[in-house]
Structures are given as structure tokens and as C-alpha cells.
Backbone as ProteinMPNN parsed JSONL, in Angstrom:
{"seq_chain_A": "MGIIFALAGPSGAGKTTLGQRLLAEFKGSLVANVSYTSRAPRPGEVNGESYFFISREDFQKKIAAGEFYEFEENHNSFYGTGKQEIERALLATSDLLLTLDIRGTLNFKRKFPESVVVVGIFPPSAEEMWKRVLSRAGGDLADGNVRFQTALNELKIFKENIGLVDFIFANENFESSYETLKGILLSERVRRARNQERVLKTWEESYAKHRS", "coords_chain_A": {"N_chain_A": [[170.312, -195.31, 7.848], [169.162, -198.564, 8.824], [166.424, -200.725, 9.505], [166.005, -202.156, 12.769], [165.093, -205.229, 13.245], [163.56, -207.018, 15.458], [163.119, -210.141, 16.825], [161.296, -211.744, 19.225], [160.57, -214.069, 21.851], [159.3, -216.811, 23.831], [161.221, -219.76, 24.746], [161.216, -222.305, 22.328], [159.365, -221.134, 20.64], [160.061, -220.828, 18.002], [161.293, -218.803, 16.823], [163.975, -218.5, 15.897], [164.258, -220.384, 13.825], [162.401, -219.25, 12.051], [163.508, -216.785, 11.632], [165.945, -217.56, 10.331], [165.062, -218.442, 7.908], [163.935, -216.058, 6.864], [166.237, -214.571, 6.62], [167.603, -216.03, 4.554], [165.882, -215.565, 2.367], [166.012, -212.859, 2.128], [168.627, -212.195, 1.64], [171.43, -210.091, 1.795], [169.983, -207.635, 1.888], [169.036, -207.893, 4.419], [170.577, -208.53, 7.341], [172.033, -210.774, 9.819], [172.485, -210.152, 13.289], [175.183, -211.213, 15.26], [175.333, -212.639, 18.248], [176.989, -212.926, 21.517], [177.855, -215.776, 23.449], [178.302, -217.643, 26.391], [177.976, -220.425, 26.464], [178.492, -223.795, 25.476], [178.925, -224.693, 22.011], [176.195, -226.008, 20.095], [175.3, -229.083, 18.224], [176.071, -228.438, 14.863], [176.222, -225.769, 15.069], [178.089, -222.769, 14.301], [180.952, -221.084, 15.055], [181.067, -217.611, 15.189], [179.071, -217.381, 13.349], [176.615, -218.635, 14.221], [176.792, -217.873, 16.894], [179.14, -215.834, 18.739], [181.221, -217.836, 20.411], [182.388, -217.718, 23.551], [184.44, -218.031, 26.543], [183.134, -218.265, 29.957], [184.544, -216.658, 31.695], [185.801, -214.818, 29.845], [183.525, -213.631, 28.958], [182.516, -212.278, 31.221], [184.595, -210.485, 31.53], [184.091, -208.838, 29.27], [181.602, -207.803, 30.098], [182.441, -206.266, 32.306], [183.977, -204.371, 30.992], [182.141, -202.976, 29.643], [181.172, -203.683, 27.154], [178.834, -204.568, 25.952], [175.48, -204.021, 24.69], [173.37, -205.078, 25.756], [172.842, -207.858, 28.12], [172.14, -211.085, 29.291], [171.529, -213.764, 31.618], [170.787, -217.063, 31.154], [169.695, -220.223, 32.022], [172.073, -220.878, 33.204], [174.001, -219.779, 31.446], [175.601, -217.116, 29.839], [174.266, -214.588, 27.608], [174.805, -212.182, 25.13], [174.62, -208.946, 23.489], [176.925, -207.411, 21.434], [178.292, -204.011, 21.44], [179.854, -202.861, 19.369], [178.993, -204.39, 17.066], [176.376, -203.671, 16.75], [176.493, -200.914, 16.483], [177.934, -200.715, 14.046], [176.042, -201.768, 12.342], [173.95, -199.964, 12.38], [174.958, -197.888, 10.985], [174.877, -198.904, 8.433], [173.16, -199.652, 5.298], [171.599, -201.735, 4.988], [169.058, -203.826, 6.611], [168.844, -204.951, 10.058], [168.692, -208.135, 11.685], [167.605, -209.18, 14.827], [167.607, -211.743, 17.208], [166.321, -212.361, 20.166], [165.818, -212.689, 23.815], [162.872, -211.586, 25.558], [163.574, -209.543, 27.376], [166.1, -208.468, 26.472], [165.238, -207.584, 24.018], [163.405, -205.519, 24.69], [165.141, -203.784, 25.829], [166.627, -202.863, 23.626], [164.508, -201.657, 22.177], [163.832, -199.51, 23.806], [166.232, -198.115, 23.679], [166.517, -197.497, 20.953], [164.03, -196.33, 19.82], [162.771, -195.45, 17.44], [163.869, -196.942, 15.474], [163.774, -199.704, 16.076], [161.804, -202.559, 15.519], [159.591, -204.539, 17.034], [158.813, -207.91, 17.094], [156.702, -210.197, 18.478], [156.753, -213.613, 19.097], [155.044, -216.534, 19.543], [154.499, -219.914, 20.991], [151.665, -221.958, 19.956], [150.098, -222.79, 22.159], [150.032, -223.529, 25.718], [150.385, -226.276, 26.109], [151.734, -227.021, 23.81], [153.978, -225.486, 24.168], [155.231, -226.737, 26.291], [155.829, -229.192, 25.317], [157.78, -228.481, 23.399], [159.802, -227.148, 24.951], [160.446, -229.257, 26.576], [161.615, -231.028, 24.76], [163.825, -229.473, 24.042], [165.152, -229.702, 26.358], [166.006, -232.321, 26.212], [164.375, -234.271, 27.205], [164.724, -234.238, 29.904], [163.005, -233.873, 32.878], [163.349, -232.105, 34.983], [164.975, -230.06, 33.974], [163.259, -229.31, 31.927], [161.147, -228.272, 33.27], [162.385, -225.973, 34.429], [162.874, -224.454, 32.148], [160.387, -224.128, 31.168], [159.186, -222.599, 33.093], [160.753, -220.37, 32.93], [159.862, -219.51, 30.33], [157.267, -218.84, 30.968], [157.616, -216.676, 32.594], [158.748, -214.895, 30.716], [156.49, -214.556, 29.126], [154.87, -213.151, 30.813], [156.35, -210.762, 31.089], [156.086, -209.792, 28.485], [153.311, -209.227, 28.44], [153.331, -207.129, 30.419], [154.609, -205.203, 29.158], [153.336, -204.583, 26.821], [152.877, -202.394, 25.246], [155.271, -201.682, 23.987], [155.618, -203.547, 22.133], [155.391, -204.261, 18.745], [154.208, -206.011, 16.891], [152.494, -209.159, 17.168], [152.196, -212.734, 17.195], [150.989, -216.123, 17.02], [152.902, -219.041, 16.501], [151.769, -221.415, 14.903], [151.525, -222.763, 12.436], [154.286, -223.332, 10.394], [154.726, -222.311, 7.714], [152.582, -220.436, 7.273], [153.104, -218.744, 9.376], [155.603, -217.867, 8.578], [155.007, -216.38, 6.264], [153.456, -214.353, 7.42], [155.437, -213.109, 9.079], [157.223, -212.268, 7.023], [155.573, -210.447, 5.602], [155.311, -208.552, 7.543], [157.958, -207.523, 7.732], [158.193, -206.379, 5.032], [156.085, -204.558, 5.0], [156.973, -202.772, 6.998], [159.29, -201.706, 5.909], [158.3, -200.171, 3.864], [156.764, -198.394, 5.237], [158.488, -196.911, 6.928], [159.616, -193.751, 7.973], [161.848, -192.636, 6.865], [162.012, -193.799, 4.41], [159.678, -192.988, 3.225], [160.292, -190.209, 2.974], [162.461, -190.353, 1.138], [161.301, -191.353, -1.066], [159.322, -189.372, -1.706], [161.133, -187.179, -2.076], [162.589, -187.944, -4.302], [160.603, -188.122, -6.254], [159.676, -185.413, -6.267], [162.014, -184.171, -7.243], [162.254, -185.218, -9.806], [159.87, -184.351, -10.82], [160.38, -181.479, -10.865], [162.369, -181.51, -12.739], [160.966, -182.185, -14.95], [159.254, -180.079, -15.323], [160.918, -178.066, -15.948]], "CA_chain_A": [[170.084, -196.279, 8.942], [168.139, -199.495, 8.499], [165.455, -201.18, 10.539], [166.446, -203.214, 13.631], [163.944, -206.13, 13.144], [163.787, -207.798, 16.573], [162.196, -211.252, 17.078], [161.362, -212.163, 20.589], [159.621, -214.98, 22.318], [159.924, -217.787, 24.816], [161.858, -220.957, 24.233], [160.247, -223.125, 21.574], [158.522, -220.327, 19.798], [160.346, -220.967, 16.618], [161.769, -217.47, 16.212], [165.255, -218.728, 15.266], [164.056, -220.981, 12.451], [161.727, -218.275, 11.137], [164.531, -215.75, 11.262], [166.891, -218.017, 9.352], [164.263, -218.464, 6.595], [163.873, -214.687, 6.426], [167.668, -214.108, 6.139], [167.94, -216.662, 3.37], [165.188, -214.971, 1.287], [166.453, -211.451, 1.934], [170.111, -212.096, 1.673], [171.938, -208.88, 1.27], [169.237, -206.472, 2.42], [168.818, -208.248, 5.774], [171.721, -209.27, 7.848], [171.86, -211.193, 11.195], [173.453, -209.845, 14.353], [175.806, -212.373, 15.89], [175.487, -212.34, 19.651], [177.973, -213.672, 22.283], [177.342, -216.633, 24.545], [179.302, -218.521, 27.168], [177.661, -221.827, 26.465], [179.126, -224.575, 24.384], [178.229, -224.815, 20.681], [175.348, -227.225, 19.833], [175.737, -229.681, 16.907], [175.692, -227.814, 13.641], [176.463, -224.301, 15.205], [179.37, -222.432, 13.749], [181.475, -219.862, 15.793], [181.085, -216.4, 14.361], [177.814, -217.344, 12.505], [175.469, -218.813, 15.057], [177.203, -217.081, 18.096], [180.569, -215.825, 19.135], [181.266, -218.626, 21.55], [183.585, -217.513, 24.439], [184.349, -218.618, 27.829], [182.333, -217.509, 30.881], [185.456, -215.68, 32.171], [185.881, -213.821, 28.907], [182.196, -212.937, 28.891], [182.436, -211.374, 32.351], [185.524, -209.359, 31.201], [183.46, -207.872, 28.387], [180.622, -207.042, 30.896], [183.153, -205.233, 33.11], [184.531, -203.401, 30.041], [181.005, -202.233, 29.043], [181.144, -203.936, 25.644], [177.498, -205.067, 25.562], [174.324, -203.221, 24.828], [172.524, -205.857, 26.694], [173.219, -209.238, 28.264], [171.246, -211.879, 30.245], [171.994, -215.073, 32.018], [169.689, -217.941, 31.166], [170.124, -221.609, 32.131], [173.57, -220.896, 33.634], [174.865, -219.341, 30.34], [175.485, -215.738, 29.394], [174.038, -214.229, 26.214], [174.855, -210.621, 25.103], [174.8, -208.281, 22.149], [178.009, -206.47, 21.416], [178.023, -202.638, 20.944], [180.378, -202.591, 18.022], [178.354, -205.016, 16.053], [175.148, -202.914, 16.578], [176.897, -199.559, 15.931], [178.269, -200.842, 12.542], [174.817, -202.132, 11.598], [173.132, -198.77, 12.402], [175.484, -197.069, 9.852], [174.646, -199.575, 7.18], [171.877, -199.417, 4.613], [170.765, -202.998, 5.171], [168.253, -204.012, 7.882], [169.453, -205.937, 10.99], [167.817, -209.048, 12.363], [168.048, -209.663, 16.192], [166.789, -212.861, 17.833], [166.674, -212.312, 21.572], [164.745, -212.981, 24.727], [162.078, -210.318, 25.609], [164.283, -208.545, 28.089], [167.044, -207.843, 25.608], [164.481, -206.933, 22.907], [162.912, -204.325, 25.191], [166.31, -202.804, 26.037], [166.866, -202.218, 22.296], [163.352, -200.745, 21.754], [163.942, -198.241, 24.602], [167.38, -197.386, 23.265], [166.371, -197.058, 19.575], [162.52, -196.522, 19.68], [162.375, -195.214, 16.049], [164.565, -197.975, 14.493], [163.493, -201.141, 16.366], [160.471, -203.207, 15.27], [159.572, -205.73, 17.885], [157.742, -208.947, 16.743], [156.665, -211.201, 19.478], [156.355, -214.927, 18.535], [154.663, -217.468, 20.698], [153.913, -221.243, 20.682], [150.228, -221.844, 19.87], [149.433, -223.182, 23.42], [150.946, -223.948, 26.761], [150.755, -227.635, 25.933], [152.761, -227.162, 22.708], [155.201, -224.858, 24.552], [155.743, -227.61, 27.147], [156.455, -230.252, 24.419], [159.058, -227.888, 22.761], [160.85, -226.941, 25.966], [160.986, -230.559, 27.07], [162.464, -231.473, 23.792], [165.063, -228.742, 24.211], [165.88, -230.155, 27.608], [166.482, -233.675, 26.02], [163.501, -235.103, 27.99], [164.942, -234.052, 31.272], [161.862, -233.152, 33.376], [163.72, -230.872, 35.938], [165.449, -228.962, 33.141], [162.177, -228.83, 31.193], [160.365, -227.379, 34.268], [163.043, -224.74, 34.588], [162.749, -223.891, 30.851], [158.95, -223.819, 31.074], [158.966, -221.493, 34.017], [161.377, -219.128, 32.309], [158.986, -219.099, 29.274], [156.055, -218.284, 31.499], [158.072, -215.393, 33.039], [158.807, -214.046, 29.569], [155.185, -214.235, 28.676], [154.52, -212.151, 31.758], [157.065, -209.478, 30.741], [155.375, -209.366, 27.281], [151.964, -208.62, 28.846], [153.477, -205.94, 31.223], [155.277, -204.168, 28.282], [152.786, -204.792, 25.461], [152.925, -201.12, 24.565], [156.467, -201.614, 23.363], [155.569, -204.673, 21.183], [154.778, -203.84, 17.56], [153.415, -207.137, 16.378], [152.602, -210.439, 17.879], [151.373, -213.812, 16.617], [151.309, -217.517, 17.456], [153.568, -219.907, 15.48], [151.142, -222.793, 14.916], [151.989, -223.445, 11.243], [155.526, -222.661, 9.976], [154.575, -221.616, 6.442], [151.726, -219.295, 7.397], [153.784, -217.85, 10.3], [156.659, -217.209, 7.889], [154.434, -215.394, 5.409], [153.073, -213.235, 8.327], [156.717, -212.365, 9.371], [157.757, -211.603, 5.839], [154.745, -209.392, 5.381], [155.577, -207.378, 8.5], [159.136, -206.819, 7.244], [157.993, -205.649, 3.884], [155.274, -203.37, 5.282], [157.778, -201.826, 7.778], [160.203, -201.13, 5.006], [157.553, -199.16, 3.168], [156.213, -197.481, 6.196], [159.478, -196.178, 7.628], [159.559, -192.361, 7.515], [162.987, -192.268, 5.937], [161.707, -194.317, 3.076], [158.758, -192.071, 2.641], [161.034, -188.96, 2.598], [163.359, -190.615, 0.033], [160.373, -191.512, -2.3], [158.816, -188.028, -2.012], [162.158, -186.272, -2.642], [162.821, -188.402, -5.679], [159.443, -187.74, -7.057], [159.74, -183.944, -6.429], [163.146, -183.871, -8.036], [161.807, -185.692, -11.16], [158.761, -183.371, -11.342], [161.001, -180.288, -11.185], [163.108, -181.644, -14.05], [159.919, -182.368, -15.999], [158.681, -178.728, -15.523], [162.004, -177.171, -16.465]], "C_chain_A": [[168.89, -197.255, 8.624], [167.221, -199.888, 9.684], [166.168, -202.226, 11.415], [165.199, -204.137, 13.872], [164.22, -207.172, 14.264], [162.717, -208.902, 16.801], [162.415, -211.725, 18.487], [160.319, -213.095, 20.962], [160.15, -216.058, 23.194], [160.592, -218.932, 24.015], [160.91, -221.849, 23.513], [159.31, -222.391, 20.724], [158.779, -220.497, 18.386], [160.936, -219.736, 15.941], [163.142, -217.674, 15.474], [165.104, -219.389, 13.902], [163.389, -219.973, 11.527], [162.724, -217.231, 10.745], [165.498, -216.198, 10.155], [166.322, -218.054, 7.889], [164.223, -217.08, 6.024], [165.198, -214.184, 5.927], [168.03, -214.758, 4.832], [167.174, -215.991, 2.175], [165.62, -213.504, 0.976], [167.878, -211.181, 2.096], [170.641, -210.863, 1.034], [171.352, -207.663, 1.842], [168.875, -206.73, 3.995], [169.919, -209.067, 6.316], [171.452, -209.635, 9.385], [172.904, -210.565, 12.15], [173.976, -211.143, 14.973], [176.049, -211.951, 17.337], [176.667, -213.244, 20.174], [177.245, -214.618, 23.21], [178.574, -217.311, 25.184], [178.996, -219.961, 27.161], [178.4, -222.413, 25.364], [178.361, -224.58, 23.055], [177.304, -226.057, 20.674], [175.687, -227.793, 18.471], [175.219, -228.829, 15.758], [175.982, -226.213, 13.78], [177.903, -223.993, 14.827], [179.785, -221.064, 14.498], [181.564, -218.673, 14.783], [179.903, -216.316, 13.418], [176.566, -217.495, 13.413], [175.588, -217.882, 16.311], [178.627, -216.859, 17.965], [180.671, -216.589, 20.395], [182.556, -218.269, 22.393], [183.398, -218.045, 25.791], [183.611, -217.657, 28.841], [183.271, -216.36, 31.465], [185.633, -214.51, 31.169], [184.649, -212.919, 28.791], [182.152, -211.901, 30.011], [183.461, -210.232, 32.171], [184.856, -208.331, 30.281], [182.266, -207.154, 29.101], [181.299, -205.97, 31.669], [183.672, -204.107, 32.246], [183.374, -202.643, 29.417], [180.873, -202.489, 27.597], [179.842, -204.443, 25.179], [176.401, -204.014, 25.775], [173.435, -203.786, 25.871], [173.123, -207.235, 26.888], [172.288, -209.832, 29.317], [171.932, -213.17, 30.54], [170.82, -215.952, 32.031], [170.31, -219.392, 31.163], [171.575, -221.775, 32.318], [174.566, -220.513, 32.485], [174.51, -217.934, 30.139], [175.124, -215.665, 27.946], [174.092, -212.698, 26.229], [175.011, -210.216, 23.666], [175.802, -207.138, 22.172], [177.691, -205.008, 20.863], [178.553, -202.335, 19.69], [179.587, -203.149, 16.927], [176.997, -204.183, 15.696], [175.492, -201.588, 15.971], [177.178, -199.61, 14.418], [176.974, -200.986, 11.826], [173.935, -200.844, 11.513], [173.698, -197.79, 11.316], [175.271, -197.655, 8.547], [173.259, -199.309, 6.571], [170.964, -200.594, 4.755], [170.073, -203.054, 6.579], [168.986, -205.052, 8.77], [168.438, -206.732, 11.734], [168.401, -209.34, 13.769], [167.061, -210.765, 16.632], [167.128, -212.924, 19.351], [165.593, -212.62, 22.546], [164.0, -211.61, 24.867], [162.834, -209.24, 26.397], [165.292, -207.743, 27.216], [166.346, -206.999, 24.544], [164.039, -205.547, 23.424], [164.013, -203.253, 25.415], [166.575, -202.095, 24.769], [165.702, -201.318, 21.9], [163.363, -199.445, 22.613], [165.162, -197.436, 24.117], [167.199, -196.789, 21.921], [164.859, -197.164, 19.17], [162.162, -196.321, 18.181], [162.895, -196.258, 14.998], [164.135, -199.398, 14.786], [162.004, -201.465, 16.129], [160.428, -204.483, 15.996], [158.404, -206.658, 17.466], [157.777, -209.963, 17.799], [156.023, -212.456, 18.827], [156.181, -215.876, 19.672], [154.292, -218.866, 20.132], [152.457, -221.067, 20.648], [149.542, -222.03, 21.202], [150.516, -223.474, 24.428], [151.387, -225.342, 26.686], [151.837, -227.786, 24.913], [154.045, -226.483, 23.272], [155.938, -225.95, 25.44], [156.49, -228.712, 26.357], [157.776, -229.714, 23.879], [160.081, -227.75, 23.769], [161.34, -228.269, 26.478], [161.895, -231.209, 26.008], [163.766, -230.835, 23.779], [165.881, -229.217, 25.325], [166.264, -231.674, 27.47], [165.622, -234.668, 26.806], [163.741, -235.071, 29.412], [163.87, -233.294, 31.977], [162.286, -231.957, 34.284], [164.188, -229.756, 35.024], [164.17, -228.354, 32.392], [161.254, -227.952, 32.024], [161.0, -226.053, 34.371], [162.798, -223.85, 33.281], [161.297, -223.327, 30.74], [158.679, -222.647, 31.979], [159.602, -220.145, 33.466], [160.512, -218.623, 31.091], [157.803, -218.47, 29.796], [156.375, -216.967, 31.984], [158.161, -214.439, 31.875], [157.458, -213.623, 29.019], [154.561, -213.106, 29.592], [155.056, -210.803, 31.479], [156.443, -208.902, 29.435], [154.192, -208.642, 27.619], [152.209, -207.305, 29.592], [154.021, -204.789, 30.246], [154.667, -204.212, 26.882], [152.768, -203.513, 24.626], [154.233, -200.929, 23.664], [156.563, -202.736, 22.163], [154.748, -204.253, 19.97], [153.827, -204.821, 16.852], [153.6, -208.335, 17.202], [151.72, -211.465, 17.277], [151.907, -215.159, 17.201], [151.828, -218.302, 16.31], [153.018, -221.239, 15.521], [151.467, -223.487, 13.612], [153.208, -222.583, 10.69], [155.362, -221.817, 8.778], [153.744, -220.35, 6.577], [152.4, -218.314, 8.389], [154.949, -217.14, 9.52], [156.092, -216.17, 6.941], [153.874, -214.163, 6.251], [154.355, -212.417, 8.689], [157.214, -211.635, 8.168], [156.832, -210.379, 5.502], [154.998, -208.213, 6.316], [156.876, -206.759, 8.11], [158.908, -205.911, 6.085], [157.143, -204.403, 4.177], [156.094, -202.279, 6.089], [158.854, -201.116, 6.922], [159.557, -199.985, 4.241], [157.14, -198.086, 4.095], [157.257, -196.551, 6.828], [159.567, -194.726, 7.163], [160.661, -192.025, 6.626], [162.792, -192.743, 4.539], [160.656, -193.388, 2.373], [159.366, -190.66, 2.142], [161.863, -189.25, 1.303], [162.351, -190.687, -1.279], [159.895, -190.137, -2.683], [159.932, -187.138, -2.645], [162.509, -186.607, -4.065], [161.751, -187.945, -6.613], [159.391, -186.152, -7.308], [160.87, -183.511, -7.337], [162.865, -184.092, -9.587], [160.819, -184.678, -11.7], [159.401, -181.973, -11.613], [161.765, -180.305, -12.515], [162.096, -181.577, -15.255], [159.422, -180.965, -16.322], [159.678, -177.727, -16.122], [162.271, -177.334, -17.906]], "O_chain_A": [[167.804, -196.834, 8.225], [167.348, -199.323, 10.771], [166.861, -203.093, 10.884], [164.34, -203.775, 14.676], [165.009, -208.096, 14.062], [161.536, -208.59, 16.952], [163.525, -212.059, 18.9], [159.207, -212.972, 20.448], [161.366, -216.216, 23.297], [160.507, -219.011, 22.789], [159.844, -222.143, 24.054], [158.469, -223.031, 20.093], [157.867, -220.347, 17.574], [161.059, -219.639, 14.72], [163.372, -216.999, 14.471], [165.756, -218.99, 12.937], [163.76, -219.852, 10.36], [162.761, -216.832, 9.581], [165.84, -215.46, 9.231], [166.975, -217.76, 6.887], [164.448, -216.904, 4.827], [165.274, -213.46, 4.934], [168.713, -214.125, 4.027], [167.744, -215.861, 1.092], [165.604, -213.014, -0.153], [168.314, -210.143, 2.594], [170.356, -210.588, -0.132], [172.063, -206.744, 2.247], [168.466, -205.809, 4.703], [170.192, -210.167, 5.836], [170.759, -208.911, 10.101], [174.083, -210.477, 11.807], [173.2, -212.078, 15.173], [176.841, -211.052, 17.623], [177.22, -214.104, 19.488], [176.158, -214.313, 23.701], [179.643, -217.493, 24.601], [179.712, -220.717, 27.818], [178.879, -221.744, 24.448], [177.136, -224.463, 23.095], [177.682, -227.08, 21.244], [176.284, -227.106, 17.641], [174.025, -228.533, 15.703], [175.981, -225.476, 12.794], [178.806, -224.811, 14.999], [179.033, -220.09, 14.524], [182.091, -218.804, 13.678], [179.726, -215.3, 12.747], [175.641, -216.683, 13.405], [174.631, -217.219, 16.711], [179.313, -217.549, 17.21], [180.248, -216.071, 21.429], [183.673, -218.519, 21.94], [182.304, -218.472, 26.159], [183.489, -216.454, 28.613], [182.807, -215.242, 31.686], [185.62, -213.349, 31.576], [184.707, -211.709, 28.574], [181.783, -210.753, 29.765], [183.207, -209.115, 32.622], [185.014, -207.124, 30.464], [181.951, -206.017, 28.748], [180.803, -204.844, 31.709], [183.797, -202.98, 32.725], [183.639, -201.692, 28.681], [180.491, -201.589, 26.849], [179.749, -204.753, 23.991], [176.346, -203.275, 26.758], [172.852, -203.107, 26.716], [173.809, -207.756, 26.009], [171.723, -209.108, 30.136], [172.808, -213.616, 29.8], [169.892, -215.707, 32.801], [171.257, -219.706, 30.441], [172.235, -222.632, 31.729], [175.75, -220.847, 32.522], [173.35, -217.534, 30.231], [175.549, -216.486, 27.132], [173.565, -212.02, 27.111], [175.441, -210.964, 22.789], [175.604, -206.094, 22.792], [176.905, -204.858, 19.927], [177.911, -201.64, 18.903], [179.465, -202.495, 15.891], [176.603, -204.053, 14.537], [174.837, -201.166, 15.018], [176.765, -198.75, 13.64], [176.797, -200.377, 10.771], [173.205, -200.725, 10.529], [172.952, -196.956, 10.802], [175.468, -196.958, 7.551], [172.341, -198.821, 7.229], [169.741, -200.488, 4.661], [170.489, -202.409, 7.542], [169.672, -205.932, 8.249], [167.489, -206.212, 12.321], [169.57, -209.708, 13.88], [165.85, -210.673, 16.427], [168.147, -213.502, 19.728], [164.461, -212.811, 22.103], [164.469, -210.601, 24.342], [162.7, -208.067, 26.05], [165.314, -206.512, 27.238], [166.768, -205.892, 24.209], [164.239, -204.535, 22.753], [163.827, -202.052, 25.219], [166.738, -200.875, 24.76], [165.945, -200.265, 21.311], [162.928, -198.396, 22.138], [165.13, -196.205, 24.139], [167.661, -195.67, 21.696], [164.484, -197.964, 18.314], [161.269, -197.023, 17.708], [162.414, -196.385, 13.871], [164.12, -200.233, 13.882], [161.107, -200.711, 16.507], [161.133, -205.43, 15.647], [157.232, -206.282, 17.475], [158.825, -210.57, 18.016], [154.992, -212.409, 18.156], [156.994, -216.007, 20.587], [153.847, -218.998, 18.991], [151.965, -220.112, 21.249], [148.462, -221.469, 21.387], [151.694, -223.641, 24.11], [152.502, -225.688, 27.076], [152.764, -228.576, 25.095], [155.135, -226.888, 22.868], [157.159, -226.063, 25.336], [157.612, -229.094, 26.69], [158.785, -230.418, 23.9], [161.205, -228.19, 23.529], [162.523, -228.414, 26.787], [162.861, -231.882, 26.368], [164.772, -231.502, 23.541], [167.11, -229.169, 25.302], [166.768, -232.267, 28.424], [166.063, -235.789, 27.06], [163.065, -235.784, 30.153], [163.773, -232.093, 31.723], [161.612, -230.927, 34.31], [163.84, -228.599, 35.259], [164.023, -227.14, 32.249], [160.659, -227.002, 31.516], [160.291, -225.047, 34.403], [162.549, -222.649, 33.381], [161.069, -222.209, 30.279], [157.943, -221.747, 31.574], [159.053, -219.047, 33.553], [160.452, -217.415, 30.862], [157.288, -217.571, 29.13], [155.526, -216.085, 31.852], [157.717, -213.296, 31.983], [157.285, -212.511, 28.519], [153.821, -212.245, 29.116], [154.353, -209.801, 31.602], [156.294, -207.688, 29.299], [154.011, -207.516, 27.157], [151.391, -206.397, 29.446], [153.88, -203.599, 30.528], [155.338, -203.931, 25.888], [152.651, -203.579, 23.402], [154.248, -200.123, 22.733], [157.505, -202.753, 21.371], [153.568, -203.927, 20.1], [152.79, -204.444, 16.306], [154.63, -208.557, 17.839], [150.6, -211.153, 16.872], [153.006, -215.291, 17.74], [151.254, -218.249, 15.223], [153.629, -222.154, 16.072], [151.675, -224.7, 13.625], [153.147, -221.361, 10.556], [155.817, -220.673, 8.783], [154.132, -219.3, 6.066], [152.244, -217.107, 8.208], [155.238, -215.97, 9.771], [156.699, -215.106, 6.828], [153.862, -213.044, 5.737], [154.347, -211.188, 8.61], [157.597, -210.47, 8.276], [157.371, -209.337, 5.132], [154.911, -207.049, 5.926], [156.957, -205.531, 8.133], [159.367, -204.769, 6.106], [157.437, -203.321, 3.671], [155.927, -201.076, 5.888], [159.255, -200.0, 7.252], [160.186, -198.955, 3.999], [157.178, -196.915, 3.718], [156.886, -195.451, 7.238], [159.59, -194.52, 5.95], [160.498, -191.221, 5.708], [163.329, -192.173, 3.589], [160.732, -193.072, 1.186], [158.999, -190.094, 1.112], [161.92, -188.372, 0.443], [162.622, -190.136, -2.346], [160.026, -189.74, -3.841], [159.685, -186.437, -3.627], [162.7, -185.738, -4.915], [162.042, -187.418, -7.687], [159.101, -185.69, -8.412], [160.707, -182.579, -8.125], [163.195, -183.281, -10.453], [160.905, -184.217, -12.838], [158.963, -181.324, -12.563], [161.813, -179.336, -13.273], [162.349, -181.026, -16.326], [159.184, -180.67, -17.493], [159.312, -176.708, -16.706], [163.14, -176.656, -18.453]]}, "name": "protein", "num_of_chains": 1, "seq": "MGIIFALAGPSGAGKTTLGQRLLAEFKGSLVANVSYTSRAPRPGEVNGESYFFISREDFQKKIAAGEFYEFEENHNSFYGTGKQEIERALLATSDLLLTLDIRGTLNFKRKFPESVVVVGIFPPSAEEMWKRVLSRAGGDLADGNVRFQTALNELKIFKENIGLVDFIFANENFESSYETLKGILLSERVRRARNQERVLKTWEESYAKHRS"}
């Protein structure tokens, strides 16, 4: 069983871009979970890679059938993580990258406390967060205000559940933030109890052969 490496943070934190860089560098040993959404694809997004894009009606059918580990509705669109995808990943030797909102991330942390590593990523300031959410809203002030309030609510949830968050940092500079994130992944791979057991077992077996 690999690590479930969960990146969480408000809109504009940069978690998606950081996650994509991590996937590119650790291709093969780190794989992305592909979530489902009822929203339309944005320019450059690919069905089955960025998300599984399905209709709102089909999404609701999957909810009724119990096919999601978690799902949320944000900005009038559903987002959810499929059970089958996660169960397959838990049986694999590679680590799994999740990029979710804080509620979805906490659901996974409670479900798989020994496997999930929660990394909270924030914009460096409220002013910068406002700039980023307004950009996401295409300059629409009303939409920007909704997104900003959603981000503030997520920050509140972070604070209320800080005991479930393993790491947290502000994404002020992309390169330094990426090195921080990369360091967390590498240190968690070494720290995991299953890795410690594997290393010790290998060493003990080699020592026994040396003595015989």
C-alpha cells in the first residue's frame, strides 16, 4: 500500500500546479487520482486526465449508487472521488496524489489515517488570495466574492481541524514551494512504517546470510 498524498487548500493556493510538477518529476512512482466533476471542461483540460467530466444527472446517479468516497458541491458544480479508483490505488505499490478541497481531504484522513498525508497549501496573504480568486472568476466581482468567501470558509475548517493536517505552508514563491513539497514527499516515503520494516527485514536477512 502506498501513501495517499493529499494536497488541500483554498482556490488560488496553487496546489494543482504544484501537484502537476510533482507528478512530472516522480512519474511512475506517484500517480494522480482522477476525480469526477459535473462542470464543463476548461481550455486545455482532457477528459479522463484532468477529470472525468460527466453530466449533473449522471453525477447524482453515482451519488445515489454510493460510488463516491466523498463529494462536494462548489460554485454550482459537483466534485467527487470514485471508490473504485481509490481502492485500486490502495492495492498498488505507487503513491497516490489527491488534489481536493479541505472537506474531501479530511474525509480521506479519517478514513485512512495511517495512509493519508495531508499537506495544506495557502496563498501568502488575503490580498493575494483575492487577486487569484478574482482572476479565476474572470474579473467578475460577484463571482469573485463568492469564491473568496468559500476560501475563507475553507481556512476556518483548516483551523478547526489542524490536528488532522500533517504539513502546512504558504505558496509565495513557486520554486521554493515546490522544493518544500518535494521534500515532504521524500521524507514521508522514508518515514512510513512499512518502509522501515522492509529495510530492517532486508538487512536482517542479509546479515543472517553473512553469518551462515
